[in-house]
C-alpha positions in Angstrom: -40.3 83.9 136.4 -40.6 85.9 133.2 -42.4 84.7 130.1 -41.2 85.1 126.6 -43.3 88.1 125.8 -41.9 90.2 128.7 -38.4 89.2 127.7 -38.7 90.4 124.1 -40.4 93.6 125.3 -37.3 94.5 127.3 -35.1 93.9 124.2 -33.4 90.7 125.4 -34.7 88.4 122.7 -32.3 85.8 121.4 -31.1 86.7 117.9 -29.0 84.4 115.7 -29.2 81.1 114.0 -27.8 79.4 117.0 -28.1 80.5 120.6 -25.8 83.6 120.8 -24.7 82.9 124.4 -23.6 79.4 123.5 -21.7 80.7 120.4 -20.1 83.5 122.4 -19.0 81.0 125.0 -17.6 78.6 122.4 -15.8 81.5 120.7 -14.3 82.6 124.0 -13.0 79.1 124.8 -11.5 78.6 121.3 -9.8 82.0 121.4 -8.5 81.4 124.9 -7.1 78.0 123.9 -5.4 79.6 120.9 -3.9 82.3 123.0 -2.5 79.8 125.5 -1.1 77.6 122.7 0.6 80.6 121.1 2.1 81.7 124.4 3.4 78.2 125.1 4.9 78.0 121.5 6.6 81.4 122.0 8.1 80.3 125.3 9.3 77.0 123.8 10.9 79.0 120.9 12.5 81.5 123.3 14.1 78.7 125.3 15.1 76.9 122.0 13.0 73.8 122.7 11.2 74.4 119.4 12.3 75.8 116.0 11.2 79.3 114.9 9.4 77.6 112.0 7.2 75.7 114.4 6.6 78.9 116.3 5.3 80.8 113.3 3.2 77.9 112.0 1.6 77.5 115.4 0.9 81.2 115.9 -0.5 81.5 112.3 -2.7 78.5 112.8 -4.0 79.8 116.1 -4.7 83.2 114.6 -6.7 81.6 111.8 -8.7 79.4 114.2 -9.4 82.2 116.6 -10.3 84.6 113.8 -12.7 82.0 112.4 -14.4 81.5 115.8 -14.7 85.3 116.2 -16.1 85.8 112.7 -18.6 82.9 113.2 -19.8 84.6 116.4 -20.3 87.9 114.7 -22.0 86.3 111.6 -24.3 84.3 113.8 -25.3 87.4 115.6 -25.8 89.6 112.5 -27.4 87.2 110.0 -29.2 84.8 112.3 -33.0 84.3 112.2 
């Protein structure tokens, strides 16, 4: 079992306002959900179960949410602590 001093000596210290691994996992889940939602919306539009207006709004919303999650993960890593 390694103590905190040996962990930081190897360069593995946590950096960020929030735990970077938790933020990274959260961003991964959000981006994955956005991708799945966009793919489902595209398939529904291809098969004409949804209007193209719904498709573009869904894809744009998912891009904004996924981009926000990714930017938050980067900002947490860069400006944390």
